[in-house]
MISELUM-687703 format. One line per field, with one value per residue (C-alpha): chain; residue number from 1; x, y, z. Coordinates in nm, 3 decimals. Each point is the difference from the previous one (the first is absolute). Layout:
MISELUM-687703
timi (A, ...)
marvo (NUM, ...)
u (X, ...)
v (Y, ...)
w (Z, ...)
END
This chain:
MISELUM-687703
timi (A, A, A, A, A, A, A, A, A, A, A, A, A, A, A, A, A, A, A, A, A, A, A, A, A, A, A, A, A, A, A, A, A, A, A, A, A, A, A, A, A, A, A, A, A, A, A, A, A, A, A, A, A, A, A, A, A, A, A, A, A, A, A, A, A, A, A, A, A, A, A, A, A, A, A, A, A, A, A, A, A, A, A, A, A, A, A, A, A, A, A, A, A, A, A, A, A, A, A, A, A, A, A, A, A, A, A, A, A, A, A, A, A, A, A, A, A, A, A, A, A, A, A, A, A, A, A, A, A, A, A, A, A, A, A, A, A, A, A, A, A, A, A, A, A, A, A, A, A, A, A, A, A, A, A, A, A, A, A, A, A, A, A, A, A, A, A, A, A, A, A, A, A, A, A, A, A, A, A, A, A, A, A, A, A, A, A, A, A, A, A, A, A, A, A, A, A, A, A, A, A, A, A, A, A, A, A, A, A, A, A, A, A, A, A, A, A, A, A, A, A, A, A, A, A, A, A, A, A, A, A, A, A, A, A, A, A, A, A, A, A, A, A, A, A, A, A, A, A, A, A, A, A, A, A, A, A, A, A, A, A, A, A, A, A, A, A, A, A, A, A, A, A, A, A, A, A, A, A, A, A, A, A, A, A, A, A, A, A, A, A, A, A, A, A, A, A, A, A, A, A, A, A, A, A, A, A, A, A, A, A, A, A, A, A, A, A, A, A, A, A, A, A, A, A, A, A, A, A, A, A, A, A, A, A, A, A, A, A, A, A, A, A, A, A, A, A, A, A, A, A, A, A, A, A, A, A, A, A, A, A, A, A, A, A, A, A, A, A, A, A, A, A, A, A, A, A, A, A, A, A, A, A, A, A, A, A, A, A, A, A, A, A, A, A, A, A, A, A, A, A, A, A, A, A, A, A, A, A, A, A, A, A, A, A, A, A, A, A, A, A, A, A, A, A, A, A, A, A, A, A, A, A, A, A, A, A, A, A, A, A, A, A, A, A, A, A, A, A, A, A, A, A, A, A, A, A, A, A, A, A, A, A, A, A, A, A, A, A, A, A, A, A, A, A, A, A, A, A, A, A, A, A, A, A, A, A, A, A, A, A, A, A, A, A, A, A, A, A, A, A, A, A, A, A, A, A, A, A, A, A, A, A, A, A, A, A, A, A, A, A, A, A, A, A, A, A, A, A, A, A, A, A, A, A, A, A, A, A, A, A, A, A, A, A, A, A, A, A, A, A, A, A, A, A, A, A, A, A, A, A, A, A, A, A, A, A, A, A, A, A, A, A, A, A, A, A, A, A, A, A, A, A, A, A, A, A, A, A, A, A, A, A, A, A, A, A, A, A, A, A, A, A, A, A, A, A, A, A, A, A, A, A, A, A, A, A, A, A, A, A, A, A, A, A, A, A, A, A, A, A, A, A, A, A, A, A, A, A, A, A, A, A)
marvo (1, 2, 3, 4, 5, 6, 7, 8, 9, 10, 11, 12, 13, 14, 15, 16, 17, 18, 19, 20, 21, 22, 23, 24, 25, 26, 27, 28, 29, 30, 31, 32, 33, 34, 35, 36, 37, 38, 39, 40, 41, 42, 43, 44, 45, 46, 47, 48, 49, 50, 51, 52, 53, 54, 55, 56, 57, 58, 59, 60, 61, 62, 63, 64, 65, 66, 67, 68, 69, 70, 71, 72, 73, 74, 75, 76, 77, 78, 79, 80, 81, 82, 83, 84, 85, 86, 87, 88, 89, 90, 91, 92, 93, 94, 95, 96, 97, 98, 99, 100, 101, 102, 103, 104, 105, 106, 107, 108, 109, 110, 111, 112, 113, 114, 115, 116, 117, 118, 119, 120, 121, 122, 123, 124, 125, 126, 127, 128, 129, 130, 131, 132, 133, 134, 135, 136, 137, 138, 139, 140, 141, 142, 143, 144, 145, 146, 147, 148, 149, 150, 151, 152, 153, 154, 155, 156, 157, 158, 159, 160, 161, 162, 163, 164, 165, 166, 167, 168, 169, 170, 171, 172, 173, 174, 175, 176, 177, 178, 179, 180, 181, 182, 183, 184, 185, 186, 187, 188, 189, 190, 191, 192, 193, 194, 195, 196, 197, 198, 199, 200, 201, 202, 203, 204, 205, 206, 207, 208, 209, 210, 211, 212, 213, 214, 215, 216, 217, 218, 219, 220, 221, 222, 223, 224, 225, 226, 227, 228, 229, 230, 231, 232, 233, 234, 235, 236, 237, 238, 239, 240, 241, 242, 243, 244, 245, 246, 247, 248, 249, 250, 251, 252, 253, 254, 255, 256, 257, 258, 259, 260, 261, 262, 263, 264, 265, 266, 267, 268, 269, 270, 271, 272, 273, 274, 275, 276, 277, 278, 279, 280, 281, 282, 283, 284, 285, 286, 287, 288, 289, 290, 291, 292, 293, 294, 295, 296, 297, 298, 299, 300, 301, 302, 303, 304, 305, 306, 307, 308, 309, 310, 311, 312, 313, 314, 315, 316, 317, 318, 319, 320, 321, 322, 323, 324, 325, 326, 327, 328, 329, 330, 331, 332, 333, 334, 335, 336, 337, 338, 339, 340, 341, 342, 343, 344, 345, 346, 347, 348, 349, 350, 351, 352, 353, 354, 355, 356, 357, 358, 359, 360, 361, 362, 363, 364, 365, 366, 367, 368, 369, 370, 371, 372, 373, 374, 375, 376, 377, 378, 379, 380, 381, 382, 383, 384, 385, 386, 387, 388, 389, 390, 391, 392, 393, 394, 395, 396, 397, 398, 399, 400, 401, 402, 403, 404, 405, 406, 407, 408, 409, 410, 411, 412, 413, 414, 415, 416, 417, 418, 419, 420, 421, 422, 423, 424, 425, 426, 427, 428, 429, 430, 431, 432, 433, 434, 435, 436, 437, 438, 439, 440, 441, 442, 443, 444, 445, 446, 447, 448, 449, 450, 451, 452, 453, 454, 455, 456, 457, 458, 459, 460, 461, 462, 463, 464, 465, 466, 467, 468, 469, 470, 471, 472, 473, 474, 475, 476, 477, 478, 479, 480, 481, 482, 483, 484, 485, 486, 487, 488, 489, 490, 491, 492, 493, 494, 495, 496, 497, 498, 499, 500, 501, 502, 503, 504, 505, 506, 507, 508, 509, 510, 511, 512, 513, 514, 515, 516, 517, 518, 519, 520, 521, 522, 523, 524, 525, 526, 527, 528, 529, 530, 531, 532, 533, 534, 535, 536, 537, 538, 539, 540, 541, 542, 543, 544, 545, 546, 547, 548, 549, 550, 551, 552, 553, 554, 555, 556, 557, 558, 559, 560, 561, 562, 563, 564, 565, 566, 567, 568, 569, 570, 571, 572, 573, 574, 575, 576, 577, 578, 579, 580, 581, 582, 583, 584, 585, 586, 587, 588, 589, 590, 591, 592, 593, 594, 595, 596, 597, 598, 599, 600, 601, 602, 603, 604, 605, 606, 607, 608, 609, 610, 611, 612, 613, 614, 615, 616, 617, 618, 619, 620, 621, 622, 623, 624, 625, 626, 627, 628, 629, 630, 631, 632, 633, 634, 635, 636, 637, 638, 639, 640, 641, 642, 643)
u (-3.497, 0.311, 0.031, -0.360, 0.055, 0.269, -0.243, -0.112, 0.017, 0.217, -0.004, 0.284, -0.092, 0.224, -0.157, 0.043, -0.272, 0.242, -0.155, 0.244, -0.178, -0.362, -0.088, -0.300, -0.087, -0.172, -0.362, 0.023, 0.341, -0.165, -0.247, 0.286, 0.185, -0.306, -0.243, -0.166, -0.150, -0.191, -0.075, 0.047, 0.231, 0.201, 0.003, 0.044, -0.365, -0.053, -0.240, -0.313, 0.099, 0.348, 0.091, -0.024, -0.376, -0.030, 0.163, -0.245, -0.293, 0.103, -0.021, -0.321, -0.154, 0.049, -0.175, -0.283, -0.044, -0.054, -0.268, -0.167, -0.008, -0.190, 0.281, 0.095, -0.159, 0.299, 0.354, 0.264, 0.264, 0.294, 0.263, 0.279, 0.358, -0.022, -0.115, -0.340, -0.214, -0.324, -0.216, -0.316, -0.247, -0.070, 0.076, 0.376, 0.259, 0.012, 0.258, 0.231, 0.005, 0.107, 0.357, -0.101, -0.271, 0.268, 0.272, -0.119, -0.133, -0.317, -0.105, -0.339, -0.353, -0.141, 0.074, -0.361, -0.333, -0.063, 0.129, -0.037, -0.278, 0.121, 0.352, 0.223, 0.318, 0.006, 0.362, 0.152, 0.265, -0.105, 0.138, 0.310, 0.074, -0.050, 0.229, 0.269, 0.009, 0.001, 0.304, -0.202, -0.330, -0.192, -0.293, -0.215, -0.319, -0.255, -0.239, -0.210, 0.212, 0.330, 0.251, 0.302, 0.235, 0.300, 0.250, 0.186, 0.266, 0.005, -0.208, 0.232, -0.141, 0.159, -0.214, -0.327, -0.193, -0.181, -0.351, -0.032, -0.285, -0.130, -0.080, -0.327, -0.226, 0.188, -0.249, 0.035, 0.159, 0.331, 0.258, 0.252, 0.268, 0.255, 0.233, 0.088, 0.369, 0.167, 0.261, -0.281, -0.240, 0.262, -0.088, -0.362, -0.280, -0.374, -0.224, -0.286, -0.249, 0.070, -0.042, -0.315, -0.158, 0.078, -0.155, -0.312, -0.048, 0.014, -0.278, -0.213, 0.015, -0.059, -0.296, 0.011, 0.380, 0.182, 0.366, 0.195, 0.285, 0.253, -0.269, -0.268, -0.317, -0.121, -0.340, -0.255, -0.376, -0.094, 0.268, 0.068, -0.225, 0.248, 0.281, -0.151, -0.089, 0.362, 0.160, -0.242, 0.124, -0.316, -0.352, -0.218, -0.278, -0.238, 0.013, 0.234, -0.159, 0.106, -0.055, 0.119, -0.039, 0.169, 0.371, -0.054, -0.047, -0.023, -0.060, -0.067, -0.055, 0.089, 0.184, 0.051, 0.337, 0.155, 0.126, -0.065, 0.089, -0.010, 0.118, 0.012, 0.078, 0.029, -0.019, 0.092, 0.298, 0.007, 0.056, 0.143, 0.051, -0.347, -0.035, -0.281, -0.244, 0.041, -0.034, -0.316, -0.141, 0.056, -0.162, -0.299, -0.061, -0.002, -0.213, -0.263, -0.037, -0.016, -0.270, -0.199, -0.024, -0.043, 0.219, 0.300, 0.242, 0.371, 0.159, 0.250, -0.286, -0.161, 0.323, 0.114, 0.006, -0.071, 0.135, -0.044, 0.148, -0.033, 0.112, -0.034, 0.107, 0.158, 0.101, 0.371, 0.050, 0.276, 0.192, 0.242, 0.284, 0.098, -0.097, -0.362, -0.093, -0.174, -0.243, 0.045, -0.270, -0.286, -0.229, -0.134, 0.103, 0.081, -0.306, -0.186, -0.122, 0.239, 0.079, -0.157, -0.330, -0.013, 0.047, -0.221, -0.291, 0.030, 0.013, -0.282, -0.230, 0.093, 0.068, -0.291, -0.240, 0.141, -0.036, -0.362, -0.072, 0.192, -0.100, 0.144, 0.348, -0.048, -0.093, 0.321, 0.205, -0.166, 0.073, 0.371, 0.029, -0.185, 0.226, 0.308, -0.143, -0.082, 0.349, 0.162, -0.206, 0.078, 0.368, -0.036, 0.151, 0.274, 0.103, 0.020, 0.236, 0.198, 0.044, 0.122, 0.244, 0.127, 0.055, 0.199, 0.209, 0.064, 0.206, 0.257, -0.099, 0.282, -0.202, 0.008, 0.318, -0.155, 0.147, 0.030, -0.229, -0.339, -0.231, -0.047, 0.365, 0.195, 0.203, -0.297, -0.221, 0.220, -0.288, 0.111, 0.335, -0.125, -0.022, -0.031, 0.150, -0.205, 0.257, -0.002, 0.208, 0.265, 0.294, -0.154, -0.128, 0.338, 0.186, -0.240, -0.010, 0.377, 0.036, -0.338, -0.049, -0.132, -0.161, -0.243, 0.019, -0.178, 0.007, -0.276, 0.105, -0.245, 0.024, -0.033, -0.279, -0.303, -0.348, -0.189, -0.273, -0.212, -0.364, 0.055, -0.186, 0.169, 0.003, 0.316, 0.187, -0.036, 0.015, 0.319, 0.290, 0.211, -0.273, -0.108, 0.353, 0.055, -0.326, 0.108, 0.345, -0.157, -0.267, -0.279, -0.272, -0.209, 0.087, 0.308, -0.017, 0.220, 0.249, 0.344, 0.203, -0.037, 0.138, -0.088, 0.264, -0.027, 0.356, 0.014, 0.251, 0.026, -0.107, -0.322, -0.053, 0.067, -0.251, -0.258, 0.047, -0.030, -0.332, -0.130, 0.080, -0.164, -0.307, -0.023, 0.028, -0.242, -0.255, 0.000, 0.193, -0.044, 0.020, 0.369, 0.062, -0.237, 0.161, 0.346, 0.156, 0.094, 0.323, 0.207, 0.374, 0.210, 0.330, 0.269, -0.016, 0.369, 0.333, 0.258, 0.352, 0.359, 0.122, 0.372, -0.044, -0.211, 0.272, 0.277, -0.182, -0.105, 0.366, 0.064, -0.290, -0.217, -0.260, -0.286, -0.220, -0.030, 0.378, 0.019, -0.165, -0.342, -0.336, -0.331, -0.249, -0.376, -0.085, 0.151, 0.076, 0.209, 0.181, 0.098, 0.115, 0.221, 0.151, 0.077, 0.185, 0.213, 0.047, 0.185, 0.060, -0.371, -0.093, -0.377, -0.187, -0.373, -0.174, -0.268, -0.109, 0.034, 0.189, 0.283, 0.067, 0.244, -0.108, 0.275, -0.138, -0.363, 0.062, 0.001, -0.326, -0.210, 0.172, -0.041, 0.015, -0.261, -0.217, -0.367, -0.300, -0.320, -0.295, -0.294, -0.351, -0.171, -0.368, 0.042, 0.158, -0.317, 0.130, -0.259, 0.045, 0.377, 0.038, -0.246, 0.207, 0.347, -0.063, -0.325, -0.052, 0.239, -0.230, 0.064, -0.006, 0.296, 0.187, -0.040, 0.120, 0.319, 0.063, -0.054, 0.240, 0.265, -0.021, 0.050, 0.311, 0.144, -0.057, 0.175, 0.294, 0.037, 0.001)
v (4.149, -0.021, 0.379, 0.040, -0.245, 0.234, 0.291, -0.007, 0.208, -0.127, 0.086, -0.124, -0.066, -0.138, -0.199, -0.291, -0.196, -0.099, 0.211, 0.255, 0.074, 0.055, 0.024, 0.195, -0.075, 0.250, -0.107, -0.111, -0.157, -0.223, -0.114, -0.081, -0.196, -0.182, -0.017, -0.316, 0.197, 0.215, -0.211, -0.361, -0.209, 0.142, -0.249, 0.054, 0.029, -0.370, -0.028, 0.209, 0.104, 0.125, 0.350, 0.169, -0.066, 0.144, 0.322, 0.014, -0.070, 0.265, 0.272, -0.141, -0.009, 0.375, 0.054, -0.235, 0.186, 0.320, -0.170, -0.147, 0.347, 0.122, 0.151, -0.141, -0.287, -0.096, -0.118, -0.050, -0.267, -0.086, -0.264, -0.031, -0.127, 0.017, 0.363, 0.066, 0.308, 0.069, 0.306, 0.063, 0.285, 0.061, 0.311, -0.026, 0.024, 0.349, 0.176, 0.109, -0.358, -0.194, -0.058, -0.062, -0.249, -0.208, 0.023, 0.086, -0.287, 0.073, 0.252, -0.093, 0.125, -0.324, 0.013, 0.091, -0.064, 0.357, -0.049, -0.377, -0.190, -0.347, 0.011, -0.305, 0.204, 0.164, 0.016, 0.226, -0.251, -0.121, 0.282, 0.031, -0.372, 0.014, 0.303, -0.150, -0.332, 0.145, 0.093, 0.296, 0.149, 0.300, 0.157, 0.275, 0.155, 0.216, 0.227, 0.292, 0.078, -0.028, -0.283, -0.110, -0.289, -0.168, -0.254, -0.257, -0.266, -0.280, 0.223, 0.300, 0.326, 0.093, 0.295, 0.178, 0.264, 0.191, 0.119, 0.100, 0.039, -0.334, 0.103, -0.006, -0.301, -0.160, -0.186, -0.029, -0.317, -0.172, -0.157, -0.242, -0.180, -0.240, -0.285, -0.250, -0.008, -0.293, -0.023, -0.089, -0.185, -0.182, -0.092, 0.097, 0.024, 0.059, -0.294, 0.122, -0.252, 0.102, 0.370, -0.057, -0.200, 0.284, 0.253, -0.212, -0.037, 0.378, 0.046, -0.281, 0.170, 0.352, 0.005, 0.310, 0.008, -0.040, -0.103, 0.028, -0.249, 0.004, 0.132, -0.253, 0.107, -0.178, 0.080, -0.190, 0.051, -0.284, 0.012, -0.327, -0.189, 0.085, -0.114, -0.343, -0.044, 0.081, -0.244, -0.292, -0.306, -0.207, 0.102, 0.124, -0.232, 0.296, 0.368, 0.219, 0.143, 0.365, 0.240, 0.357, 0.215, 0.288, -0.090, -0.362, -0.206, -0.379, -0.256, -0.371, -0.322, -0.370, -0.191, -0.369, -0.012, -0.085, 0.244, 0.368, 0.292, 0.340, 0.340, 0.276, 0.371, 0.294, 0.353, -0.141, -0.195, -0.370, -0.174, -0.323, -0.143, 0.098, 0.132, 0.094, 0.099, -0.325, -0.211, 0.193, -0.042, -0.378, -0.031, 0.225, -0.168, -0.347, 0.099, 0.177, -0.295, -0.251, 0.197, 0.053, -0.372, -0.077, -0.307, -0.106, 0.037, 0.018, 0.321, -0.198, -0.151, 0.340, 0.152, -0.293, 0.131, 0.358, 0.282, 0.342, 0.346, 0.279, 0.359, 0.230, 0.354, 0.055, 0.335, -0.008, -0.374, -0.185, -0.248, -0.258, 0.120, 0.288, -0.210, 0.000, -0.357, -0.091, 0.216, 0.021, 0.257, -0.113, 0.305, 0.192, 0.331, 0.134, -0.036, -0.184, -0.359, -0.290, -0.133, -0.332, 0.159, 0.231, -0.285, -0.246, 0.246, 0.083, -0.364, -0.105, 0.263, -0.013, -0.370, -0.124, 0.230, -0.104, -0.374, 0.049, 0.196, -0.235, -0.358, -0.145, 0.125, -0.131, -0.339, -0.025, 0.114, -0.259, -0.275, 0.091, 0.012, -0.329, -0.169, 0.124, -0.127, -0.338, -0.041, 0.104, -0.249, -0.277, 0.067, 0.015, -0.342, 0.041, 0.345, -0.113, -0.283, 0.226, 0.268, -0.254, -0.143, 0.346, 0.084, -0.318, 0.049, 0.363, -0.112, -0.166, 0.101, -0.070, 0.150, 0.343, 0.181, 0.297, 0.344, 0.173, 0.293, -0.002, 0.294, 0.041, -0.032, 0.258, 0.092, 0.177, -0.074, -0.133, -0.126, 0.196, -0.183, -0.354, -0.255, -0.372, -0.189, -0.295, -0.228, -0.337, -0.279, -0.016, 0.113, 0.334, 0.067, -0.102, 0.262, 0.276, -0.111, 0.015, 0.362, 0.160, 0.280, -0.201, 0.311, 0.062, -0.287, -0.334, -0.304, -0.253, -0.309, -0.174, -0.374, -0.067, 0.155, 0.132, -0.123, 0.177, 0.156, 0.138, -0.099, -0.130, 0.128, 0.159, -0.343, -0.076, 0.270, -0.215, -0.347, 0.067, 0.001, 0.235, 0.266, -0.042, 0.055, 0.298, 0.157, -0.052, 0.147, 0.310, 0.017, 0.083, -0.249, 0.280, 0.253, 0.199, 0.229, -0.255, -0.035, -0.050, 0.116, 0.311, -0.172, -0.353, -0.085, -0.297, -0.113, -0.280, -0.123, 0.180, -0.306, -0.167, -0.183, 0.318, 0.192, -0.275, 0.013, 0.379, -0.027, -0.262, 0.227, 0.299, -0.213, -0.092, 0.364, 0.128, -0.264, 0.035, 0.316, 0.250, 0.288, -0.084, 0.084, 0.295, 0.167, -0.036, -0.265, -0.264, 0.017, -0.209, -0.017, 0.061, -0.189, 0.014, -0.239, 0.033, 0.071, 0.148, 0.039, 0.044, -0.349, 0.080, 0.169, -0.294, -0.252, 0.211, 0.050, -0.363, -0.104, 0.239, -0.147, 0.311, -0.071, 0.188, 0.157, 0.311, 0.046, 0.024, 0.186, -0.163, 0.097, -0.153, 0.022, -0.018, -0.006, -0.053, 0.370, 0.014, -0.319, 0.139, 0.327, -0.191, -0.211, 0.315, 0.146, -0.311, -0.102, -0.329, -0.041, -0.037, -0.316, -0.057, -0.205, -0.066, -0.033, -0.265, 0.001, 0.202, -0.286, 0.050, 0.350, -0.001, 0.166, 0.257, 0.103, -0.020, 0.260, 0.275, -0.119, 0.033, 0.304, 0.371, -0.053, -0.277, 0.002, -0.059, 0.008, 0.076, -0.215, 0.224, -0.030, 0.233, 0.044, -0.201, -0.289, -0.197, -0.255, -0.268, 0.003, 0.035, -0.300, -0.202, 0.056, -0.057, -0.243, -0.174, -0.302, -0.043, 0.147, 0.023, 0.379, -0.005, -0.255, 0.226, 0.298, -0.186, -0.120, 0.347, 0.162, -0.267, 0.066, 0.373, -0.063, -0.234, 0.263, 0.265, -0.236, -0.060, 0.374)
w (-5.415, 0.218, 0.001, 0.110, 0.283, 0.131, 0.007, 0.361, 0.312, 0.284, 0.365, 0.222, 0.357, 0.271, 0.276, 0.233, -0.179, -0.275, -0.277, -0.137, -0.325, -0.098, -0.368, -0.127, -0.360, -0.224, -0.050, -0.364, 0.060, 0.261, -0.266, -0.238, 0.268, 0.130, -0.296, 0.131, 0.289, -0.249, -0.307, 0.110, -0.217, -0.288, -0.289, -0.372, -0.100, -0.069, 0.296, 0.047, 0.352, -0.097, 0.112, -0.339, 0.000, 0.351, -0.125, -0.291, 0.230, 0.253, -0.266, -0.148, 0.349, 0.030, -0.334, 0.101, 0.328, -0.198, -0.211, 0.309, 0.153, -0.306, -0.204, -0.338, -0.190, -0.217, 0.066, -0.269, 0.061, -0.222, 0.074, -0.255, 0.033, 0.379, 0.004, 0.160, -0.067, 0.189, -0.064, 0.199, -0.026, 0.366, 0.203, -0.029, 0.278, 0.158, -0.218, 0.281, 0.138, -0.310, 0.117, 0.361, -0.101, -0.173, 0.263, 0.351, 0.207, 0.196, -0.268, -0.144, -0.050, 0.138, 0.371, 0.077, -0.170, -0.114, -0.355, -0.038, 0.178, -0.094, -0.135, -0.028, 0.050, 0.340, 0.110, -0.265, -0.105, -0.348, -0.219, 0.218, -0.033, -0.376, -0.026, 0.224, -0.188, -0.352, -0.204, -0.125, 0.112, -0.132, 0.185, -0.153, 0.133, -0.182, 0.191, -0.121, -0.306, 0.183, 0.034, 0.199, -0.065, 0.161, -0.130, 0.210, -0.036, 0.261, 0.226, -0.031, -0.131, -0.334, -0.104, 0.076, -0.188, 0.268, -0.084, -0.366, -0.254, -0.122, -0.355, -0.191, 0.040, 0.292, 0.218, 0.377, 0.129, 0.055, -0.231, 0.148, -0.198, 0.144, -0.086, 0.276, 0.090, -0.175, 0.275, 0.241, -0.234, -0.203, -0.360, 0.061, -0.252, 0.034, -0.086, -0.220, 0.144, 0.361, -0.077, -0.203, 0.282, 0.242, -0.239, -0.046, 0.376, 0.040, -0.258, 0.147, 0.339, -0.129, -0.238, -0.212, -0.007, -0.331, -0.010, -0.324, 0.023, -0.283, -0.232, 0.102, 0.177, 0.315, 0.148, 0.210, 0.016, 0.235, 0.268, 0.180, -0.242, -0.273, 0.227, 0.062, -0.366, -0.082, 0.244, 0.025, -0.190, 0.054, -0.091, 0.290, 0.113, 0.033, -0.104, 0.203, 0.314, 0.023, 0.291, 0.044, 0.307, 0.176, 0.016, -0.104, -0.317, -0.025, -0.274, 0.055, -0.193, 0.008, -0.272, -0.072, 0.176, 0.334, 0.259, 0.056, -0.225, 0.167, -0.124, 0.259, -0.021, 0.239, -0.138, -0.340, 0.134, -0.092, 0.332, -0.140, 0.349, 0.120, 0.350, 0.236, -0.279, -0.193, 0.315, 0.094, -0.351, -0.004, 0.341, -0.079, -0.336, 0.155, 0.296, -0.212, -0.240, 0.283, 0.180, -0.321, -0.075, 0.371, -0.032, 0.202, -0.289, 0.067, -0.120, -0.208, -0.201, -0.052, -0.126, -0.213, -0.357, 0.107, -0.216, 0.158, 0.034, 0.254, -0.006, 0.298, 0.083, 0.338, 0.147, 0.087, -0.056, 0.183, -0.213, 0.131, -0.224, -0.224, -0.305, 0.128, -0.094, 0.329, 0.196, 0.376, 0.081, 0.222, -0.034, -0.300, 0.153, 0.343, 0.220, -0.276, -0.036, -0.010, -0.345, 0.101, 0.107, -0.302, -0.250, 0.192, 0.022, -0.370, -0.109, 0.230, -0.145, -0.369, -0.057, 0.210, -0.185, -0.335, 0.065, 0.106, -0.319, -0.232, 0.094, -0.324, 0.099, 0.353, -0.145, -0.205, 0.298, 0.224, -0.250, -0.013, 0.380, 0.039, -0.254, 0.187, 0.328, -0.152, -0.142, 0.327, 0.200, -0.248, 0.064, 0.379, 0.068, -0.257, 0.120, 0.362, -0.087, -0.234, 0.268, 0.252, -0.253, -0.087, 0.367, 0.059, -0.311, 0.091, 0.298, -0.223, -0.352, -0.243, -0.282, 0.164, 0.096, 0.172, 0.054, 0.335, -0.072, 0.166, -0.031, 0.374, 0.101, 0.196, -0.309, -0.151, -0.297, -0.280, -0.206, -0.306, 0.001, 0.061, -0.282, -0.060, -0.294, -0.128, -0.163, -0.174, 0.153, 0.268, -0.216, -0.092, 0.350, 0.138, -0.204, 0.101, 0.365, 0.037, -0.107, 0.078, 0.250, 0.293, 0.148, -0.286, -0.253, 0.045, -0.231, -0.070, -0.195, -0.233, -0.054, -0.371, -0.203, 0.190, -0.082, -0.278, 0.214, -0.285, 0.037, 0.353, 0.305, 0.299, 0.160, -0.197, 0.195, 0.311, -0.150, -0.193, 0.247, -0.212, -0.026, 0.360, 0.134, -0.229, 0.114, 0.361, -0.069, -0.154, 0.274, -0.245, 0.093, 0.150, -0.271, -0.092, 0.305, 0.176, -0.287, 0.152, -0.298, -0.211, -0.309, -0.110, -0.260, -0.235, -0.075, -0.258, -0.257, -0.333, -0.200, -0.114, 0.330, 0.197, -0.210, 0.052, 0.378, -0.011, -0.187, 0.243, 0.295, -0.167, -0.075, 0.369, 0.112, -0.266, 0.095, 0.376, 0.098, -0.285, 0.247, 0.055, -0.364, -0.023, 0.301, -0.153, 0.225, -0.261, -0.202, -0.240, 0.069, -0.308, 0.004, -0.269, -0.292, -0.084, 0.161, -0.235, 0.134, -0.115, -0.093, 0.028, 0.335, 0.125, -0.092, 0.152, 0.329, 0.006, -0.005, 0.289, 0.194, -0.016, -0.265, 0.162, -0.274, 0.212, -0.010, -0.379, -0.286, 0.000, -0.147, 0.107, -0.284, 0.043, -0.371, -0.344, -0.050, 0.317, -0.101, -0.339, 0.158, 0.245, -0.277, -0.197, 0.299, 0.061, -0.362, -0.057, 0.375, 0.075, 0.191, 0.004, 0.258, -0.036, 0.337, -0.034, 0.363, 0.318, 0.160, -0.252, 0.129, 0.291, 0.325, -0.042, -0.338, 0.113, 0.268, -0.260, -0.153, 0.317, 0.148, -0.068, -0.378, 0.001, -0.311, 0.072, -0.231, 0.186, -0.101, -0.084, -0.138, -0.242, -0.084, -0.320, 0.194, 0.066, 0.248, -0.070, -0.378, 0.026, 0.231, -0.205, -0.313, 0.145, 0.286, -0.096, -0.221, -0.290, -0.263, -0.372, 0.034, 0.236, -0.211, -0.302, 0.205, 0.096, -0.355, -0.147, 0.245, -0.055, -0.374, 0.059, 0.213, -0.265, -0.269, 0.212, 0.059, -0.374, -0.063)
END
């Protein structure tokens, strides 16, 4: 990569302004030097928003745009050993533009609406970014019995065929193969679950489209209804309400849960951070329901327990970043209606008519809203006192060591980098606090074991000081739109008590803020179980007064396999330390565990993870069924140990 960084054009200019050299980077070299500007964060594939998934999505978006334009109903995707292959059956890239389409910025067929009425990719960067950030990239187009292909390495052209016959049976379309550059995405690997979820979303949003992913067929007949049925973890209180119109599709229901659960899409792009369309949808939905029942309901009561999705098509959408996760557009198209008016008019007509025609659904909806209102009013006195207490404590809150990042500061939006560690006890929080990045990392210290909140009402969030202060720290009382940290990280000891505290925290979040988990904000911090170091070297450096673990051959092991591998490397000189708690890890050592190489496991929910039944089994009354489960699993572990 060093050689590529030297490949640039230089112009020397003398002047009194102090600048004697201006540097002009080649277009793709700029992408390699500043990848974050084009694909967000890099990462190794362990998080769903890591850059390797953005590269995959950029190429898939182009194939989806072809389908949406009426060309091609099947896409073949293969991901194996880091290599990605995507074949669509659209019109194909113009044969004399194959190389240019992969290398020249501002070269695209999407700069006007002639070819694509509602494309998600409008700036001609996606394929170029993928090419620039891949160790190898192959682009081939098929059109009218002819083909043209080009091969690249790190964005540099290696070979091209020119226009040649395609051979018998070759269908029109485009084939793109690439492998992300391991020098940029270090030790990366694609997570099967993340890719599958992306594939499923594409089929939910494009009825009639079939995607073959690693030999498996994905197809949707019912659009957003299939999406909600796939992702809901609680049963709906009434059948899904489904509306489709020109450039809009919505689906709505309520479930027996707290909070709001919204999925929003623009031109097939999953806008995980919402935007103008999601805000308009929430407002229009609440207003229409309130006016239908002709009651002075608060919007929060109407939306409590809501599960809904919206997909709209916007001509030349404006996103707030290259990764396209938040819509900034205010109008459907130039000179057209505002997004707010378009969605509000649609919802007013369709939902109001539906509720008049389906009184049994309206009755169930009214009951849910009334119950939410009743519970909120019953908590009115408690919440007022709790808010006042939280405000007072916030002035000198020893439980929260906040970071300096605020989303409206002059340094720009650093939301993606912000995180809060929820730790147990002062010793653990003390170690993290001493070596954290004060710009982006906050620490919240729990006092002992939290309350088991299973079966409790939302009143407990305010009555319990621990939960009330945590809610205030996260700023989620009014929903997760105000969430102050992108990552909420549970950091507990790697022992039985630590696991119990972790489960209690997850129970709390699943009960009252499930949307935090479903939107991918909750993580578990993995810390090493063992330290294995060179015993002789440790003793020698200890005598010299320099016994820092970082200064000697040391291995931090997160599981038994890593421990055995470290022992094999050091042989008889291996000194093994078992970390029982986070407080036992020195701040100097801890720095590596919450830095760039931090290991996080994202907490996720699948369709089969029925929250109510799951919490009932693990966190409910101590039933014989659960006792038998524990006994059976202990027996299995004992048998394995004997073997």
